[in-house]
C-alpha positions in Angstrom: 25.7 -78.3 16.2 25.9 -75.7 13.4 29.2 -75.0 11.8 30.7 -71.6 11.7 32.9 -70.1 8.8 34.4 -66.9 8.5 32.1 -65.9 5.7 28.9 -67.3 7.2 28.9 -67.1 10.9 25.4 -68.4 12.2 23.8 -66.9 15.3 23.3 -69.6 18.1 20.8 -69.6 21.0 20.7 -71.9 23.9 17.4 -73.8 24.7 17.0 -75.0 28.2 14.7 -77.9 29.0 12.6 -78.7 32.1 15.2 -80.8 33.6 18.1 -78.3 32.9 19.6 -79.7 29.8 21.1 -77.0 27.6 21.1 -77.3 23.8 22.9 -74.9 21.5 21.3 -74.5 18.2 21.4 -72.2 15.3 18.7 -69.6 15.1 17.5 -71.0 11.9 16.8 -74.5 13.5 15.3 -72.9 16.5 12.9 -70.7 14.5 11.5 -73.7 13.0 9.2 -73.6 16.2 6.5 -70.9 16.3 6.9 -71.0 20.2 10.5 -70.2 20.0 9.8 -67.8 17.0 7.8 -65.7 19.3 10.3 -65.8 22.1 13.2 -64.5 20.0 13.2 -61.0 18.4 12.3 -60.8 14.7 15.8 -60.1 13.5 17.5 -62.7 15.8 19.3 -60.0 17.7 18.5 -59.9 21.4 19.4 -56.8 23.4 21.1 -58.7 26.0 24.3 -61.0 25.6 22.2 -64.1 27.1 20.5 -65.8 24.3 18.8 -68.5 26.4 15.2 -69.6 25.9 13.8 -71.4 28.8 11.4 -74.2 27.8 9.9 -75.3 31.3 7.3 -77.7 29.9 9.7 -79.7 27.5 11.8 -82.6 28.8 15.3 -82.8 27.5 15.0 -86.2 25.9 11.9 -84.7 23.9 13.6 -81.4 23.1 16.7 -83.4 21.7 14.4 -85.3 19.4 12.7 -82.1 18.3 16.1 -80.4 17.5 17.3 -83.6 15.6 14.1 -83.4 13.5 14.5 -79.7 12.7 18.3 -80.1 11.8 17.3 -82.9 9.4 14.5 -80.9 7.9 16.8 -78.0 7.2 19.3 -80.2 5.4 16.7 -82.3 3.6 13.2 -80.7 3.4 10.0 -82.5 3.0 8.2 -82.6 -0.2 4.5 -82.0 -0.3 2.3 -85.2 -0.4 0.4 -85.5 -3.6 -3.1 -85.0 -3.0 -5.2 -88.2 -4.1 -8.4 -86.5 -4.2 -7.8 -82.9 -4.8 -11.5 -82.0 -5.4 -12.4 -83.0 -1.8 -10.2 -79.9 -0.7 
């Protein structure tokens, strides 16, 4: 989960999987998915208090792995691979 500080509160949303598991994640993590990005308003502020995004086609175990990957990617971003044959691109 994301950590909150008085100086830098991070907005969280809840992702609900197909099997009803709920995962609270920071908006920064959630928006790494273009699907979720499109389901959440651009500024991250929803009109209602319920910040739940249902994901009816995603199993809880799979969603947990995706969230784990996204959290790691934010902490330690991947570097671009060196192109072996740049003239082929």
